[in-house]
C-alpha positions as CSV (number, residue, x, y, z in Angstrom):
1,M,0.0,0.1,0.3
2,N,1.5,3.5,-1.1
3,T,1.7,5.7,2.2
4,E,3.3,8.5,0.4
5,P,1.9,11.7,1.0
6,L,0.0,13.1,-2.1
7,L,2.2,16.3,-2.2
8,Q,5.9,16.8,-1.1
9,I,7.1,20.2,-0.4
10,Q,10.5,20.3,1.2
11,N,12.2,23.6,1.9
12,L,10.5,25.7,-1.0
13,A,11.9,28.9,-1.1
14,V,10.9,31.8,-3.4
15,T,12.9,35.2,-4.1
16,F,11.8,37.7,-6.2
17,G,14.6,40.0,-7.8
18,K,18.3,40.5,-8.0
19,G,21.5,40.9,-5.7
20,E,21.1,43.6,-3.4
21,R,17.1,44.2,-4.3
22,A,16.7,40.4,-3.6
23,F,13.6,39.7,-1.4
24,R,12.6,36.3,-0.1
25,A,9.0,36.1,-0.1
26,V,8.9,32.5,0.7
27,D,11.6,30.8,3.0
28,N,12.3,27.5,3.3
29,V,8.6,25.7,3.7
30,S,8.1,22.4,4.0
31,L,4.6,20.8,4.2
32,N,3.1,17.6,3.1
33,I,-0.5,16.8,2.1
34,N,-2.1,13.4,2.4
35,K,-4.8,12.4,-0.3
36,G,-8.4,13.5,1.5
37,Q,-6.9,15.5,4.1
38,V,-8.0,19.1,4.5
39,L,-5.3,21.5,5.4
40,A,-5.4,25.6,6.6
41,V,-2.7,27.7,5.4
42,V,-3.1,30.7,8.1
43,G,-1.1,33.9,8.5
44,E,-1.5,37.9,7.9
45,S,-1.8,39.5,4.3
46,G,2.0,39.5,3.3
47,S,3.0,36.1,4.7
48,G,3.7,34.2,1.7
49,K,0.5,32.1,1.6
50,S,-0.8,33.0,-1.8
51,V,2.9,32.7,-3.3
52,T,3.9,29.9,-1.5
53,M,0.9,27.6,-3.9
54,M,1.3,30.3,-6.9
55,A,5.0,28.8,-7.4
56,L,3.3,25.0,-6.8
57,M,1.0,26.1,-9.3
58,G,3.7,27.4,-11.9
59,L,1.7,31.1,-12.1
60,L,4.4,33.0,-10.7
61,P,6.5,35.8,-12.8
62,S,9.8,35.4,-14.5
63,S,11.2,37.6,-11.9
64,A,10.5,34.9,-9.3
65,T,13.2,32.3,-8.3
66,I,12.1,29.3,-7.5
67,T,14.0,26.2,-5.7
68,A,13.0,23.6,-3.2
69,D,14.8,20.2,-2.2
70,K,11.5,18.1,-2.9
71,L,8.4,19.4,-4.7
72,L,6.5,16.1,-5.3
73,F,3.1,15.3,-6.6
74,N,1.6,11.8,-6.4
75,G,5.4,10.9,-6.6
76,Q,6.0,12.9,-9.6
77,D,8.9,15.3,-9.6
78,L,7.4,19.0,-10.5
79,Q,10.5,20.5,-10.9
80,A,11.9,18.0,-13.0
81,M,8.9,18.1,-15.5
82,S,8.6,20.1,-18.6
83,A,6.5,23.1,-19.3
84,K,4.1,20.6,-21.5
85,Q,4.4,18.3,-18.7
86,K,3.0,20.4,-16.2
87,R,-0.1,21.5,-18.3
88,Q,-1.4,17.5,-18.1
89,I,-1.1,17.8,-14.2
90,I,-1.7,21.6,-13.6
91,G,-5.6,22.5,-13.8
92,K,-6.7,18.8,-14.0
93,D,-5.0,17.1,-10.9
94,I,-4.1,20.3,-9.2
95,S,-6.5,22.8,-9.1
96,M,-7.1,26.2,-7.8
97,I,-9.9,28.7,-6.9
98,F,-8.6,32.1,-6.9
99,Q,-9.2,34.9,-4.7
100,D,-12.1,37.2,-5.6
101,A,-13.7,35.8,-8.3
102,M,-15.5,38.6,-9.4
103,T,-12.1,39.7,-10.8
104,S,-10.8,36.3,-11.9
105,L,-13.5,35.2,-14.2
106,N,-12.8,36.8,-17.9
107,P,-15.8,39.4,-18.3
108,S,-15.6,38.9,-22.3
109,F,-17.1,35.4,-22.1
110,T,-20.3,33.7,-21.1
111,I,-19.9,31.3,-18.2
112,E,-20.3,28.0,-20.2
113,T,-16.9,29.0,-22.6
114,Q,-15.2,29.8,-19.7
115,I,-16.2,26.2,-17.8
116,A,-15.9,24.4,-21.1
117,E,-12.4,25.9,-21.9
118,V,-11.1,24.0,-18.7
119,L,-12.9,20.5,-20.0
120,K,-11.7,21.1,-23.4
121,A,-8.0,21.8,-22.4
122,H,-7.9,18.8,-20.0
123,L,-10.5,16.1,-21.1
124,G,-10.9,16.8,-24.7
125,L,-14.6,17.5,-24.8
126,K,-16.2,19.5,-27.1
127,G,-20.1,20.6,-28.5
128,A,-22.7,18.7,-26.6
129,A,-20.6,16.4,-24.5
130,A,-19.0,19.6,-23.0
131,R,-22.3,21.1,-22.4
132,A,-23.9,18.8,-20.6
133,R,-20.5,18.0,-18.4
134,V,-20.8,22.3,-17.6
135,L,-24.5,22.1,-16.9
136,E,-23.4,19.0,-14.3
137,L,-21.1,21.1,-12.8
138,L,-23.2,24.0,-12.1
139,D,-25.8,22.1,-10.8
140,L,-23.3,20.2,-8.7
141,V,-22.1,23.8,-6.9
142,E,-25.7,24.3,-6.6
143,I,-26.6,27.2,-9.3
144,P,-30.2,27.7,-9.5
145,D,-31.7,27.4,-13.3
146,A,-28.7,26.5,-14.6
147,K,-29.4,26.0,-18.0
148,N,-30.6,29.7,-18.6
149,R,-27.1,30.6,-16.6
150,L,-24.9,29.3,-19.4
151,N,-25.2,32.4,-21.4
152,V,-24.7,35.1,-18.8
153,Y,-21.4,36.8,-18.2
154,P,-20.0,37.5,-15.1
155,H,-21.4,40.7,-14.6
156,Q,-24.7,39.2,-14.3
157,L,-23.8,37.5,-11.3
158,S,-23.5,38.1,-8.1
159,G,-20.5,37.8,-5.8
160,G,-21.6,33.9,-4.4
161,M,-23.1,33.2,-7.5
162,S,-19.7,33.8,-9.4
163,Q,-17.9,32.1,-6.5
164,R,-19.8,29.2,-7.4
165,V,-18.7,29.5,-11.1
166,M,-15.1,29.6,-9.9
167,I,-15.4,26.2,-8.1
168,A,-17.1,24.5,-10.7
169,M,-14.3,25.2,-13.0
170,A,-11.9,24.2,-10.1
171,I,-13.7,21.2,-9.8
172,A,-14.1,19.7,-13.6
173,C,-11.5,17.7,-13.8
174,E,-11.8,16.3,-10.5
175,P,-8.6,16.9,-8.9
176,Q,-6.7,15.4,-6.3
177,L,-5.7,18.7,-5.1
178,L,-7.7,21.5,-5.0
179,I,-6.0,24.9,-3.5
180,A,-8.8,27.6,-2.2
181,D,-7.0,30.7,-1.7
182,E,-9.5,32.9,0.5
183,P,-12.2,31.7,-1.1
184,T,-15.2,33.5,0.8
185,T,-12.9,37.0,0.1
186,A,-15.5,40.0,-0.6
187,L,-18.4,37.6,0.4
188,D,-21.1,38.5,3.4
189,V,-21.2,36.5,6.6
190,T,-24.5,34.0,5.0
191,V,-22.8,33.4,1.6
192,Q,-19.4,32.8,3.1
193,A,-21.0,30.3,5.1
194,Q,-22.8,28.9,2.2
195,I,-19.6,28.7,-0.3
196,M,-17.7,26.8,2.7
197,D,-20.6,24.4,3.2
198,L,-20.5,23.9,-0.4
199,L,-16.7,23.3,-0.7
200,G,-16.7,20.7,2.3
201,K,-19.6,18.7,0.9
202,L,-17.5,18.4,-2.6
203,Q,-14.5,17.7,-0.7
204,R,-15.8,14.5,1.3
205,E,-17.8,13.5,-1.7
206,K,-15.0,13.5,-4.1
207,H,-12.5,12.4,-1.7
208,M,-9.8,15.1,-2.4
209,A,-7.3,16.6,-0.9
210,M,-7.8,20.3,-0.3
211,I,-5.2,23.3,1.1
212,L,-7.5,26.2,2.4
213,I,-5.5,29.4,2.4
214,T,-7.0,32.0,5.3
215,H,-6.3,34.9,7.3
216,D,-9.8,33.5,9.4
217,L,-9.3,31.5,12.0
218,G,-13.1,30.8,12.3
219,L,-13.2,28.9,9.2
220,V,-10.0,27.3,10.2
221,A,-11.2,25.9,13.1
222,E,-15.0,24.6,11.2
223,N,-13.4,23.5,7.9
224,A,-9.8,22.0,8.6
225,R,-8.1,19.1,10.6
226,D,-4.5,20.5,10.2
227,V,-3.1,23.8,9.8
228,A,0.0,25.6,9.1
229,V,1.0,29.0,10.7
230,M,3.0,31.0,8.2
231,Y,5.0,34.2,9.4
232,A,7.3,36.4,7.1
233,G,7.5,33.8,4.6
234,Q,8.0,30.9,7.0
235,V,5.6,27.8,8.1
236,I,6.8,28.8,11.7
237,E,4.1,26.3,13.5
238,T,1.8,23.5,12.1
239,N,-0.3,21.4,13.9
240,Q,-3.9,19.4,14.3
241,V,-6.8,22.4,14.8
242,P,-7.8,20.9,18.3
243,H,-4.5,21.3,19.8
244,V,-4.1,24.7,18.4
245,F,-6.9,25.9,19.8
246,R,-6.3,24.4,23.2
247,Q,-2.4,25.0,23.5
248,P,-1.0,26.7,20.8
249,E,2.7,26.4,20.5
250,H,4.1,29.4,19.4
251,P,3.8,33.2,20.6
252,Y,2.5,34.4,16.8
253,T,0.0,31.5,17.0
254,Q,-0.8,32.5,20.1
255,A,-1.3,35.9,19.3
256,L,-3.2,35.1,16.3
257,L,-5.6,33.4,18.7
258,A,-5.6,36.4,21.3
259,A,-7.3,38.8,18.5
260,I,-10.3,36.7,18.0
261,P,-13.1,39.0,19.1
262,E,-15.3,35.4,20.2
263,L,-12.1,34.4,22.4
264,S,-11.9,38.1,23.9
265,V,-15.0,38.0,25.5
266,G,-14.6,40.3,28.8
267,Q,-11.9,41.9,27.8
268,K,-11.6,46.1,27.5
269,R,-9.7,45.7,23.8
270,L,-8.0,42.9,21.8
271,A,-4.9,42.1,22.1
272,S,-2.3,42.5,19.5
273,L,2.0,42.4,18.7
274,A,2.9,46.3,18.3
275,G,5.4,46.4,15.2
276,V,4.8,45.1,12.0
277,V,6.0,42.0,9.7
278,P,9.2,42.2,8.6
279,S,10.2,43.6,5.5
280,Q,13.3,43.0,2.6
281,Y,15.2,45.9,4.7
282,D,14.6,45.0,8.5
283,R,14.6,41.2,8.1
284,P,16.2,39.7,11.8
285,Q,19.1,37.8,11.3
286,G,17.4,35.3,14.2
287,C,13.5,34.8,14.9
288,L,11.7,36.7,12.2
289,L,8.9,37.4,15.1
290,S,12.0,38.4,17.9
291,P,11.4,42.4,17.8
292,R,7.7,42.2,18.5
293,C,7.7,38.4,20.6
294,P,6.9,38.9,24.0
295,H,8.7,36.3,25.2
296,F,12.1,37.8,23.6
297,Q,15.3,36.2,25.0
298,A,19.1,36.7,23.9
299,A,18.8,33.3,22.0
300,C,16.2,34.5,20.1
301,D,18.9,36.9,17.9
302,T,20.3,33.3,16.5
303,P,17.6,31.2,13.8
304,P,15.5,29.0,16.3
305,P,15.5,24.8,15.2
306,I,12.3,23.6,13.8
307,Q,11.2,21.0,16.9
308,S,8.8,18.2,16.1
309,H,6.0,17.4,18.1
310,P,3.4,14.3,18.2
311,F,1.5,16.8,15.6
312,G,3.7,18.8,13.6
313,V,6.5,20.7,14.2
314,V,7.2,24.5,15.8
315,R,10.1,27.0,14.9
316,C,10.4,28.4,18.6
317,I,13.6,28.5,20.7
318,R,11.2,29.0,23.7
319,T,9.2,26.0,23.0
320,N,12.3,24.1,22.6
321,Q,13.6,24.5,25.8
322,A,10.4,24.2,27.5
323,R,10.4,20.4,26.1
324,A,14.2,19.9,27.1
325,G,13.0,21.0,30.4
326,E,10.1,18.6,30.7
327,S,12.6,15.8,29.3
328,A,15.4,16.8,31.7
């Protein structure tokens, strides 16, 4: 029986620019995703969540330099593939729902044309067969009166309906891995819940692996089993969702949870971390959180080793010291 992860990412780095102006947006990220697993990737805007997945999809501009010790999908080396070979996988076996459907859909083409293009490119479907599959997909994502929606343009749809069309395009070829990048951006609360219920239902029925990129820990609690927390381009903690909410390991994860209004009932104001995420020119030599961390100590001026625990890893010298004390 094959027990290898569906997706293996080891020490993925993404750098924009050259020489003194080079900026590492993703810094040695390692993640494994198994078949049928739902992994949430959490962090502030600019933490590298989307760039990591765009690198996997091959959608970054030519100004980006991508390196990795390992980038495997279903045992296949994505780095060793030609562009033609990648196109047989990207969009078919690995698919992505992009942020903000209202701007991701092409305003010049009908809904049917845009979904049918995916079917033609990856499955060779045309004509009546393609139209039948488009209707099936629109029904699957619960778009009402699907037959009369085929010839509408994106501007004629609401934000929620546009997002459902994006989901239909993403699952058209029944991918093994679905990446949902902030799938509820710009939607009201009711529609957000509907979209997440739909994604969860499709994930379970199709037994897809899913990576949910978000900054909303409420979505994580309700929709994922595992979570990877990113900060300034690094994965600083991975864990199972219940453990993250009960006992977060990294000070940054603790700060994220402390900032959730529902968990701060009775406090006069929400907790916050002073300072900002380090930029290209003020990146610390040691722990990237050290200028903002309430638990800073001298040892934080050196890069913290990655410590394994039963459900994942954590990148924090303080946690490592605590574990050493427990084992002493």
